[in-house]
VOTI-411306 format. One record per residue (C-alpha): x, y, z; residue in one letter. Coordinates in steps of 0.2 Angstrom, whole numbers, plus 5000, padded with zeros to 4 digits. Layout:
% VOTI-411306
XYZA...
***
This chain:
% VOTI-411306
500050005000X500750174995X501150285010X500250435004X500250515022X502150525021X502250575003X501050715005X502250795018X503750805007X504050985003X504650944985X502950904980X502451084978X503851094965X503350944955X502151024943X503451154938X504651024935X503450924924X503151084914X504951114912X505250944906X503750944894X504351114887X506251104887X506650914889X507850954903X507851044920X508851084935X508051044952X508651124967X507851054983X508551065001X509050905010X507550805016X506250875004X506050714995X506950754978X507750584978X506250484983X504650574977X505250654961X505750484952X504050404958X503050544951X504050554934X503850374932X501950384934X501850274949X500950404960X499550464948X498650434932X499950484920X500850374908X502150254915X503950304911X505550214914X506650324925X508450294929X509150384945X511050404945X511850414962X513750454966X513950314978X513350134981X512650154998X511550304992X510950204977X510450054988X509650165001X508650274989X507950114980X507450044997X506650205003X505650224987X505050034987X504550065005X503550215001X502650104988X502349975000X503449854990X505049754991X506549814981X506649734964X504849754960X504349924953X505850004960X507549924959X509449964960X511049914951X512749944959X514449854955X514249674961X512449684966X510849704956X508949694962X507949724946X506349634940X505249634925X504049764932X505449884937X505150054930X506250154942X508050094943X509350174954X511150154948X512850224952X513550344939X514850214935X513550084931X512650214920X514250254911X514550074907X512750054901X512950204889X514450134881X513549974878X511950054872X512050244868X510250264865X509750194882X508350104874X506750104884X507350244896X506250394896X507050504910X508750514918X508950604935X510750644939X510650664958X511850754970X512650834955X513450964966X514750834971X515550844954X516250664953X517150634937X515950484932X514450604935X515150744924X515550614910X513850534911X513050714909X514150744894X513650584886X511850604889X511850774881X512650694866X511250564866X509950694867X510750804853X511050654841X509950504845X508650534858X507950714858X506450654868X507550584882X507250694898X508650744909X508550814927X510150874936X509650874955X510450934971X510251034986X511751144984X512351144966X512951274954X511151294947X511651424934X513151324928X512051164926X510651264917X511951324904X512651154902X510951084899X510551214885X509851354896X508651234905X507351294917X507851294936X506551234947X506751264966X505851184980X505751304995X505851255013X506651115022X505750975032X506251035049X507351175055X509151145060X510051255073X511951285070X513051275085X514851335082X516051225092X517851265087X519351195097X519851305112X521751275107X522351295089X522551135080X523751105065X522851115048X522750955038X524250905028X524150765015X523250625024X523750685041X522450755053X522950835070X522550705083X522050855094X520650895082X519950715083X520050725102X519050885101X517750805089X517450665101X517150785115X515950885105X514950715101X514950685120X514350865123X512950845110X512350685118X512150775134X511350935127X510050855115X508950705112X509150595097X510550495088X512150585082X512850575064X514650635065X515650675049X517550635048X518650625033X519150445032X519150275039X520750305050X519950455059X518350365061X519250225070X520150345081X518650445086X517650275089X519050225101X518750385112X516850355113X516750185121X516150245138X514650355131X513450215133X512850235115X513050115101X514450175090X514250125071X515550155058X514950195040X516150215025X516350155007X517249995014X515949955027X514949795024X513249805017X512549735032X513249875043X512550005031X510849925031X510849915050X511250105051X509850145039X508650025048X508550135063X508850115082X508449965092X508250055108X509950125112X510550295107X511750285092X513250375086X513550355068X515350395063X515350425044X516350485029X515650585015X514650435009X513250495022X513250675015X511950645002X510350544998X510250465015X509050475029X509750395044X508250365056X508350435073X509750565069X509350735077X511150795079X512550815066X514350845072X515450905058X517350895059X517451005044X518550905033X518450805017X519550695006X519950744988X521050654975X522650724969X523750664955X525650684952X525550654934X527450664932X527750524944X526250424941X525650444959X523850464964X523250494982X521950574993X522250735002X521350805017X520450975013X519251095022X517451055018X516551165006X515051275010X514051164999X514651005008X514351085025X512551125021X512250945014X512950875030X511850995041X510350945032X510450765039X509950825056X508250895050X507650745040X506350685053X506250825066X507050985071X508850955074X510551035077X512251035068X513851065079X515151135068X516951105074X517551275067X517151455070X515851565061X517251675055X518051525047X516451465039X516451625028X518151585021X517651405015X517551374996X515851374989X515951204981X517051054981X518451044968X517750964952X518650794951X519050824933X520250964939X521250864951X521050674948X521950554937X521050564920X521550394912X519850314915X519050474908X520150474893X519750294889X517850324891X518050484879X518950374867X517650234867X516350374865X517250424849X517950594856X519750554861X520250724865X518550764874X518450924864X516650894859X516050844876X514850964885X515750984902X515551114916X517451114917X518651064903X519950934908X521651014911X522750994895X524250924905X523250794914X522350734899X523950724889X524750614903X523150504903X523250474884X525050434886X524650294898X523250234887X524450224872X525750134883X524549994887X523749974870X522050054874X522150184860X523050194844X524650304842X525550384827X527450354830X528450514827X530350514827X531350674832X533150704832X533850724849X534250904853X535650904865X536250784878X535550614874X535450494860X534250344864X533150224855X531650124861X532149944860X530549854866X529249934855X527750004864X526850164862X527850324865X526450454866X525650564853X524550494839X522750494835X522050424851X520650314843X520150174854X520749994850X519749834852X520849804867X520349974874X518549934872X518749774882X519749864895X518350004897X517049864899X517949784914X517349924926X519149954931X520450094930X521350064913X523050014922X522149884932X521249824916X522849804908X523549704922X522049584922X522049554903X523949534902X524149444918X522749314914X523749254900X525349224910X524749174928X522949124924X521249224925X520849174943X522449224950X522649384940X520849434945X521249404964X522749514964X521849654953X520449644966X521749684980X522349834969X520649904965X520249924984X521849944995X521849815009X521749875027X523449935034X523349785046X523649675031X525449745030X526449815015X526849655006X525549624992X525849434992X525549425010X524049525010X523349414996X523549265007X522749355022X521249395011X521049215005X520949155023X520149305031X518349315037X518349505039X517249625029X518649665017X519049485013X517149465009X517149604997X518749554990X518149384986X516549454978X517549574967X518849434962X517349324956X516649474946X518349514938X518649334933X516949324925X517149494916X518949444909X518149304900X518949134897X519649054913X521449024907X522648934917X524149044912X525849004905X526648984923X525348884933X526748844946X527249024949X527249074968X526149194976X527549324977X527949304958X526149324953X525749474964X527349554958X526949524940X525149594941X525649744951X527049784939X525949764924X524749884932X526050014938X527549994927X528150174931X528250114949X529449964946X530850004958X532649954961X533449954978X534750084982X535050035000X534350035017X532550015012X532750154999X532150124981X532150214965X530650194954X530850204935X529750364935X531250444944X530350454961X531250384976X530250264988X530550225006X529950065015X529450075033X530850015045X529849865050X529449805032X529949635027X530249695010X531849795013X532949655007X532149644990X533249694975X531749744965X529949794969X528349824960X527549964970X525649964971X525250094983X526350244987X526050424993X527250574993X526950705006X527150884999X528850915009X529550745007X530950694996X530350524993X528650434992X528150315006X527850135000X526250075007X526049914997X527249824986X527749654979X529449574976X529949554958X531549504949X532449604935X531649494921X529949544927X530449724928X531049724911X529449634904X528249744913X529049914910X529749864893X529050024884X530150124896X531750034892X532950134882X534750094876X536050194866X537450324868X537150454880X538250614881X537750744894X538450874905X538550794923X539450844939X540350984930X541050894915X540550794899X540050614903X539950494888X539350324890X538350184883X536750154894X535350034895X533950084907X532150074913X531550254914X532650324928X533450164933X535150114925X535249934920X537049944913X538250084910X539950074901X541050224897X541050274878X542750304871X542250394855X540650484857X539750574843X540550744841X538850824838X538250764855X539850814864X539650984857X537850994863X538350934880X539651074881X538351204876X537251124890X538651154902X538851334897X537051364899X537051284916X538651354923X538851514913X540151574901X541351584915X541951414909X542851504895X544551584897X544151774900X545651884902X545452064908X545552124890X544251994885X543052054898X543352234893X542952194875X541352114880X540852264890X541352384876X540252284864X538752284876X538952474878X538952504859X537452384856X536452474869X536952654864X537352644846X536452484839X536652484820X537452314819X538452304835X538152134842X537152084858X538351994869X537251944883X537351764890X535651724881X536151794865X537851714865X537251544869X535751564856X537051564842X538651484847X539151454829X539351644826X540751664838X541351494846X541751394830X542851304826X543651294844X541951224851X541951084839X543651034844X543251034862X542950874871X542850914890X542751054903X544651084902X544551124884X543251254887X544451334899X545751354886X544551434873X545051624872X543451714874X544151884868X544751814852X543051724849X542051884853X543051974839X542151864826X540551964831X541152134826X540252204811X541652174799X540552164784X539952344785X541652414790X541052474807X542252354816X543652474812X542752614822X542752514838X544252604846X543452774840X541752744847X542152644862X544052664866X544852554878X545852704885X545652894883X547053024884X546853154898X547653334899X549153264909X549553144894X549052994903X548052864894X546652804906X545652654905X543752674903X542652554912X541052504902X540352374914X539052494922X537552594915X538752734910X540552724905X541752774920X543352864919X544352854936X545752974936X546753084948X545953254950X547653354945X547753264929X546153344923X546653524926X546253634911X544853514904X543253614904X542053484896X541653304901X542453174890X541253074879X541252904871X540052874856X539253034861X538952984879X539753084893X540752974904X540552974923X542153044930X542752974946X543953104953X545353024964X546453094977X548353094974X548352934984X547052864971X545652864983X543852924978X543653114981X542153164970X541053094956X540353204942X539553194925X539753384922X541553434924X541353614921X540053624934X541153534946X542653654944X541453804948X540553724963X541153564969X543053584968X543153714981X542553594995X543653454989X545153574988X544853635006X544753455012X546253375003X547553525002X548153505020X548253315018X549253325001X550253485002X551553434989X550253424976X549553574966X547853644972X547653804961X546253924964X545553904946X545853724940X544953754923X546453864918X547853764927X549053644919X548753464922X550053364930X550453184936X551853254947X552053344964X552553524966X554253484972X554653394955X553953524944X
***
């Protein structure tokens, strides 16, 4: 029997007519409805025609998480007075409850993505609702783009609804073609906000680390909330580790403590959603409880204010979650859980002032995540570079390029090989084939098969290639371990974790067995493998290396490893893997300030396995480079950054030696050449003429000289072989090649920028050109009688007037003015100190001299 009394109280009911009009007129709409108003449960039933006299339509509701999909389906079935699998069903990875009469099906966005790839028309589906679209998961954004393609090209009658409580409504409306925005006003029940920041400052989150002091504070806020208010508590924490730590501090509250996260068994999730059995409950949850869930009995939310987001280091092939502050949208979603059934309260573990500084929405996953799976889906859709997809945010070019390189390396997309001559320091050739990036990016048959496995492309490659070598079942079991990282209690040895999972009776082991069976079935024929007698260690190592070839690593001592990507890795001091010469690293994270990544999960391999798995990264050839201050020439064979063999090269290619020397000059500067005082002076004179005269006088800056070494360093540079040869190369002689000989201007060098100028005393004094203005440093008595400041190339020199002892006495760019105004003060100061030198009253008419009065 339909529970009309409950359905009638759902606030979203007032917005349903406007939503139906929007869909009838435009075909798509954005539905904004606060938490608890019934958008996830009432709207699909109405649009499917299950609550009225309208036509029955088939509706798909896409949820971002499995727990939300299962809960939404059960809630709708309960509202209809039915069991799940009748008119309302659900499909998530590894579980399906759908019958012949099902017209409303709740699926995860990942399941819908797979379905679209198999059936682009979505035959028989009338309406698709993208629920909780504010979360901006990559699968959800991809599904939206694909559905818009379907509407535009194949199914214009297909109706689309983007629904959320806190979404960027304007952005989604534009994406859906200026779709109408329908808003449901009001919430089920009011929620009071209680600000509960820590008394003492706590350290901000860093990587995966959360200050234990904050978790202790969160536990104290939970106890306070229990004392101050009635009802159950739903507490939001960023991850499984933090949930366990807080749970350990709440053992004496007398309440039942439940832990809900993506890894929690379905039975635990169901128990939480079933309601209390009499005792008060504290439900500790990650963001899985943020959306689409009504937890019966909850009147209080305690929010730690943290969330986890993915981050990817594309250069090193490392992906990890990082802890961030919750967004304003996320905080509103969480608070709404307290007002689903009755008035409630949210205790926020931060201040009201901090709340205003929170970002509005969470980071779109497309901006921060590994895009390999997205790139494969786009290629399967027929748009390899995703340029034709309607996305709220375009994928970052660098991240997409890195993803396409991965797909090319594993044979998921086609490539067009290009060969370019090496520029400077290295001559290498790929010796094991494989794709080297670039190319058209069209999906291969192998790529289509990978996409349909429901795995990250790296893991799909490991399953398909590993099955042929070690057997489908064993490959599937190891890939199942890699698809959901085992608990830390399983240790860092992948093979040992595999054995623990096989014999384990915990929740993880149960999920692992289910996923292993699914993968073995999806991989197709159950092959025995070419190496049926291989040990667990060998199998685990091979499969992990196939999945993450860039993380194949060789020991460099004391638990330290170098991955072929160039990233260092460190094992824990207690790890039993520390003696292994080679590892296949399955899980690693690199803190922002750390020099090396921490290896969380790895398997022992040998060099042959490393060569086979990372063969596309294997290079061999002559290598000539500038290293440690000199030219190094050798024949190398390596896997990425890991040297396999190195032999000195006696007769390296002169062209590569020359390029290495130029690289050394660029790194360490032109000081590697032999610079006499005259050579430095010539360079300064030329720089002066280039600046002041131009008209063909050369640019002798470092950048200009290194940009065209042929113009001045040849043929000496071609004969050089090492650093010492550069040190014998006469820089001054080389620079003279740059003078404008062809125009005849070179002959005027000494006229325009003389090295020395003659002063009235007869001395020839050096002009320094190194500063912004030429400088003439001369004893004051040698300039008597000179009324105008000397000039070079029409530019007045800056005269540094020296005392008879050669010390600075005055500086002037206007000698005539100095004789009239400044000289008198200098004369008064120095005449008593140097009485044997002339100090005439009128220096402009006196005779210049280099001698004292006594010798005149």
